[in-house]
N, C-alpha and C positions, 0 to 999 in steps of 0.2 A: 689337914692341909686341903683335902678335896672339899671339906665343908666350908672352909674359908673362901676358896675360889668360887664355890656355888653362890655363896652369900654375896660375894662381890658382883657376880654375874647378874643375880637377881636385882641387886640395887641399881646396877647400870640400866637394866631393861626397865625397871620401874621408872627411873628418871627419864628415860627416852619416851616411855609411854605417856608420862605426864606432859612432856613437851609437845608430843603430837596432839594430845587432847586439847591443850591450850590453843594451838595453831588452828585446829578444827573449829573450836568454839568462836575464835575471833573471825575466821573466814565466813562463818555462817551468817554474820550480820553485815549489812551494807554501810556501816559507819565509816566516814572518811576520816583521815588524820586531821584534816582541816574541815570545818563546817562548810557545806555547800551553801553558796550565796545566790539567792534569787533577787533579781532587781526589776523594778517596775516604774512606769512613767507616772506622771502627776495628774491623772484623772481616774474617775471611779472604776471604769472597766479594767484598767491596768492594775489598780489596787486589788480588785477581786481576783484576777487570774494569778497575780503573785501570791495572794494569801491562799487560794485554792491549792497552788503548787506547794506552798510551805506546809500546810496542814496534811495534804495527801502523802508527801514524802516523809514527814515526821511519823505518820501512822505506819509507815513501812520500815521504820528503824533508822532512817537517815538523820544525821544532825544538820539541821537546816537553819539558816538565818535569812532575813529578808530586809531589803532596802526598797522603800516605795516613795515616790514623790519626785522622781528625776525627770528632767526634760529628756527629749529624744537624744540629743546630742551627749547629754551627761550620761545616759544609760549606755549608749554605745561606747563612750569612753571608759566606763566601768568594765565593760566586757574586754575592750581592747587592752587595758592595762592589767588584765587577768585578776581583777578584783571580784568579778561576777562569774557564775557558772551557767545560770539559766535565766532567760528572759522570754517574753512573749512579744512577737513583733508582727507588723502588718506588711504583707508582701511588697505593696507598691511604696510604702514609706521607706523601707530599705532600699528599694531600687532607685527611688528619687534621690534620697539624701546621701547615700553612700556611693552609689554608682553613677548618678546622673542620668539614669535610663528613664526617659519620660514617655516610653511607648505605652499604649493603652492595650495591655495583654488581657486575655481571658484568664480565668482563675488558674487553670492548670498550667498554662504557659508562664504566667507570672511566678508561680511557685517553683516550676522547674528552672526558670532563669535565675531566681535569687538563691535557690539552693546550690546550684552549680557555682555561682560566683562566690558564695560564702564558704563553701567547702574549701576553696583555695586559701581562705583567710583563717581556717581553723575553727569554723562554726558549722554545726550540723543542724539543718532544719528538720524537725520531726513532722509527722503527718499533720496537715492543717485542720483547723475546725471548719465548721460551716458559718462562722461569724464573719460577715462582710460589713465592717464598720466604715462604709464609705461616706463621702459627702452626699448630702441630699437637700432638697428644698422642702421646707415644712410650712404649712399654712394652718391657721385655726380652722377646726372643723366647721364652725359656724360660718366663717368667711367663705370657705370652699363651697358649702352648700348654697349660700346666697348668691355667689358669683358664678356657680356651676363650673368650678376649676378643679380638675383632677389630674391634669398632666402638666408638664413644663411648657409644652406647645400651647396649651390653652391659656397659661399664665402670660406668655408673651402676647398671645392674641388679645387677651383682656387689656393689656397696656396699649396695644394698637388701636383698641376701641375706646381709649380714654379712661380706663379704670383708674381710680384714685387710691393706689395701694403704695405702702412703703415697704421697701426690701431691706432687711438687715443682713450685713455681711461683716465678717471679721477682717482684720488687716491682712492676714495671711492669705485669705481666699482671693483678695484683690490681686495678688501677685503670683499665684501658683500656676503651673502649666495645665492643671486641671481646675482652674479657678474661673473668675468672672469673664474675662474677655474670651477665652477659649470656649466657654459654655455658650456665649452669645454668638460666636462664629458657627458653632455646631448647629444651633437652632436658627441661624440666618435673621437674627433680631437683636435688639438692644434694650436694656432697661433705661428709661429716661434718667439721666444722671441726678436730677433733682429729687428723684424718688428713693435714692440709695443712702442708707445710714450705715456708719461704721460702728458696730456694736461688739463689745468684748465677748469672746467665744462662749463663756459660761453664762453670760447674761442674756444671750439671745432667746433662750427658752422662756425666761421671765418676761422679757420684752414682748414676746408673742402672746404670752398669757394675759398681760395687762393692757394689751392693744398698743403698745409702744411701737411695734412694727406689725405688718400684716403677713409678711412672708419672710422666712429667715433661713440662712444656711446652717444646717445642723449635721450631727453625726447620726447615722441611720440606726444605731443600736442604742441611743441614749434613752434611758428610762423615763425621762421627762416628756417625750413625745406622746406616749399613751397617758401618762400621768396628768398632763396638762391639756388633754383633748385636742391634740394636734394631729394633722394628717400629712403624710409624705406624699408629695407630688410625684406621679409615676414619670420616670425618666424615659420618655417614649422614643427618644433617639439614641438611647444607650450611651450617653456622654460620659457619665461619672465612671472613674476607674474602679477596679476592684481592690479592696483592702482586706484580704482574708487574713485572719489571725492564726498564728501557729506558734508552738513552743520552739525555741532556739537554744541549743546547748553547746558549749564548747566541745569540740571533738575529743579533746583529751579527757574531758569529764565523762563523755559517753563511753570511752574506751575503758576508763577506770571503774565505771559503775553502769554496766549495760542494763541493769534492772530499771534504770531511770526511763528507758525508752518505752517499755511496755506501760509503766505507770502514767507517763505524760501523754502518750498517744491514747490511752484509754480515757483519760480526762478530756482530751481534745475531742474525742468522739461523742462526748455527751453535750457538747457546746454548739449551739446554732444561733441564728439571729434572734428568734423569739425567746430562747432561754436566756441569752445574754441581756436582752432588753428587760426581761423580768427581773433579773438579778440587779441590774443597774437601778431599776426603779425601786427596789427594796431599799437600797442605800439612799438614792437621791430624792425620792418622793415619800417613802415611809419612814426615813430617817433611822434605819437600822444600822447597826455597826457592821463594817465589812467582815470582821472576823466571825460574827454570828451568822451572817448571810452565807458565807463560804462553808461554815461547819454544817449548817442545815442542808445545803445543796449536796455536799459530799455524802451525807448520811442518807438523804432521800433517794439519791441515785445509786446507792449501793457501793460506792467507792471506798467508804470507810464504815466499818461496823458500828452499828448504833449503840453498842454497849461499851464503847471504848471510853 
């Protein structure tokens, strides 16, 4: 009788131990019941940070999916409808489009402001990168050297002295609070309207390259700036707003998977303007695949083991 009772006890203990071991094994891995979804916008830089995120988190055991190629409004909608968990956003873009805040903050103030506002909406901004993908005016290096133009003030002065230059801008820049007319007011001068051409955002770089325009509105970390031998004119009056890039995660996702924070902030710490420009150029100028560029960067920077 005692033997049967002992056998029953050992059987119960063995069953309990097996259950505990299963629980411990499952909790040791950060796999979510549903895959984590990373969303990104429809240009190269956003494709890169989305793919960097996907590969990095996958290397750490997360089940991750990615959607890339969305407009800003579509990306925000994905997050709002709880379809996405992680995206990378620019401080001033979020302040402008979501909150209608058009103040020209410095880096830290913009980050603090948007982080505070988004916490109330259920989003957590992690530590930002040193990538400031702001608007800029670019000029061909040859033209800059010939006309001796290195700053925006010198560009306006050249027009005042009768320079025959064509300025390419996209439709959005003509209407933004940090766009054409506010720029002119800040510098106390105007571009002759006959010299302005509206050019598709993505074509401006090629238009500069083939002498279709002489000066163009660009994004400061675009890889084609270096690849096409263009120069950024120094914004000597500090007009252009800061657009610092940072990972943004749903707060509920952060709470469910706190290991995300360290992983994404470590990645963010590796990204600055020069690095991002180089990665963008690898895709847009060298024509390498985003996934290959992302994989090489993660290995070279020690974020993912090279033997994986």
